[in-house]
N, C-alpha and C positions, 0 to 999 in steps of 0.2 A: 689606755687599757692596762689592767694590772699585769697581764702577761708580758706586755712590751716594757713596762716599768722594771720588772724583775730582770728582763734580758739586758736592759741598759745598765742596771746596777752590776750585773755580772761582768759586762764589758768594762765598766769603769774600774771594778776591782782588779781585773787582770792587767789592764793598762797601768793602773796606779802602782800595782806591785812591781811591774816591770821597771817603771821609772825610779821607784824607791831602791830597787835592787841595783840598778845601774849607778845610782848615786852612792849606794853603799860600797860598790866595787871601786869607784873612784876614791872614796874616802879611805878605804883600806890600802889602796895603792899609794896614796899620799903618806899614810901612817908608815907603810913599809919603807918609803924613802927617808922619812924623817927619823923614825925609830926602828931601825932594823934589829930584829931579834927580840923586840918587846912582846910580840905575840907569835902564836903558831900560825903564821900566815898561810902556809900551804893548806892546812885544814880549813881555815876560814875561807880561802878561795874555793875549796871543794863544796862547802856548804852554800856559798853564793851561786856556784855553778848548778847545784841541785835545785835551788830556788828558781833560777832562770829556766832550767829544763822543765820543772813542774808548771811554770807559767805557760810554756808552749803546749804542754799536755792538756792543761785546763782549756786553752783556746781550741784545741782539737776536739775535746770532749763537748765543748759548748756547741759545736757544729752538729753534734749527734742529737737527734730528736728523742732518743731513748733515755737520755739523762735529764732529770728534772733540774731546771735552772735554779730553783730555790735550794734544792739539795746541794748543788754544786757550789753555791755561795757559802753555805754553812760548812761544807767539807773543806773548802779553801781556807776559811778562817781558822778552823781547827788545826789543819796541817801547818798553817803559818805560825801558830803558837809553838808547835813542836819544833819547827825549824829555828825559831828564835831561841828556844831552849838549848838546842844544839850549838847555836852560835855563841851564846853567852857561856855555855859549859866549856868550850874549847878556848875561851878568852878569859877564864879565871872567875866566872860567876860574879861575885861581889865587886871585883875590880874591873869587870868588863865594861868597856866604853859603849857597849851596845845594849845595856840594860834598858835604856829609854825606848828602844824599839818595842818593848812589851806594851806600851800605851797605844801604839798604832792599831793593832787588831781590836782593842777595846773600843777605840773611837770609831773605827770602821763598822763594828758590830752595831753601834748605836744608830748609824746611818742606814745600815742594810737590813737589820733585824727588828722585830717588835720589842716592846719593853721587857717582857718576860724573858725572851731569849737573850737579850742584851745582858741582863743581870746574871743569868745562868752562865753566859759566856765569860763574864767577869770572874765568877767563881772558878770556872774551869781554868782560866788563865793563871789565877793565883795558885791553884792546886798544881798546875804544871810547873810553875816556878818553884814551888815548895818541894816537889819531887826532884827537880833538877838540883836544888841546893842540898837535899838529903843525900842524893846519890854522890854528889861531889864530895861531901864531907865524910862519906864512907871510906873514900880513898885518901882524902886529905882532912884529917881531924881538925876541927876548929880550934883556934888558939884560946878562945873564951866562949863558953856556952852562953853567958849573959849577952855578949856582943852579938852572937848569932841570933838569939831570940829577939833582941832589940831590932835588928835589921828586918826580921820577918814581920814584926809588928808594923814597922814603917812600910814595908811592901804591902801588907794587908790594907792599911789605911789609904795608901796611895792608890792601889788598884780599885778599892771600893769607892773612894771619893771620885776618881775619874769616871768609873762606870756609872755611878749615880748621876753625876753632873752631865755626862754625855747623854744618858737616857732622858733626863729632864729637858735638855736643850733640843734633842731630836724630837721628842713628843711635842714640844712647843712649836717647832718649825712645821711639823706635820699638821697640827691643828690650824696654824695660820694658812697653810696651803689649802686645807679643806675649806676654811672660811673664805679665802680668796676665790676658790673655785665656785663655791655657792653664790658668792656675790656676783661673779661674772655671769653665772647662769641667770640670776635675778635681773641683772642689767640687760641681758640679752632678751629676756622675756618682756621687760618693760619697753624696750626699743621696738620689739615686734608689735606690741599692742599699740604703741604710739603710731607706728607706721600704718597699722590696720585702721586706726581711728582717722588718720588723715585721708586714707583711701576711701573710706566710707563717708 
């Protein structure tokens, strides 16, 4: 049933975020041991604690029948991007080792949302990063404007490419699942008719 499928996607998103966040926490702890002072670790730990706290909150909200499961999935993805923006902001933006995390919400949106919403989410993710970079450079002027623009073009192509590829692959998988489901129903109908023919 569609409702059950949305619920399973929501469960998978919450559980997946929890695992990724725990992995992130362990990675930061290792960084802290190997490169003490390289990052503002206390702030990074606060952001991670916030992500874990929100995961618990999402789980509690999911139990409420008043909250739409589909809305909760979209809300989580939107907030995840903002939290990643905060994480890369406190770790130097362009030099942040966590920039790659931006691709996770885009890939997840392709699995959890339809084609149109996935593309819109890709645009939202890029604009969020653009806003983070702009705010960062208000306080820390860029050494070279050309270098900054070059990086933004790379970000735009990277996010756009990943978003389009993820959307294409997700749509292809969905079509194959629908075809497999239709084939299963056809085979079931054939078997029922064969059984009926033998009985008569």
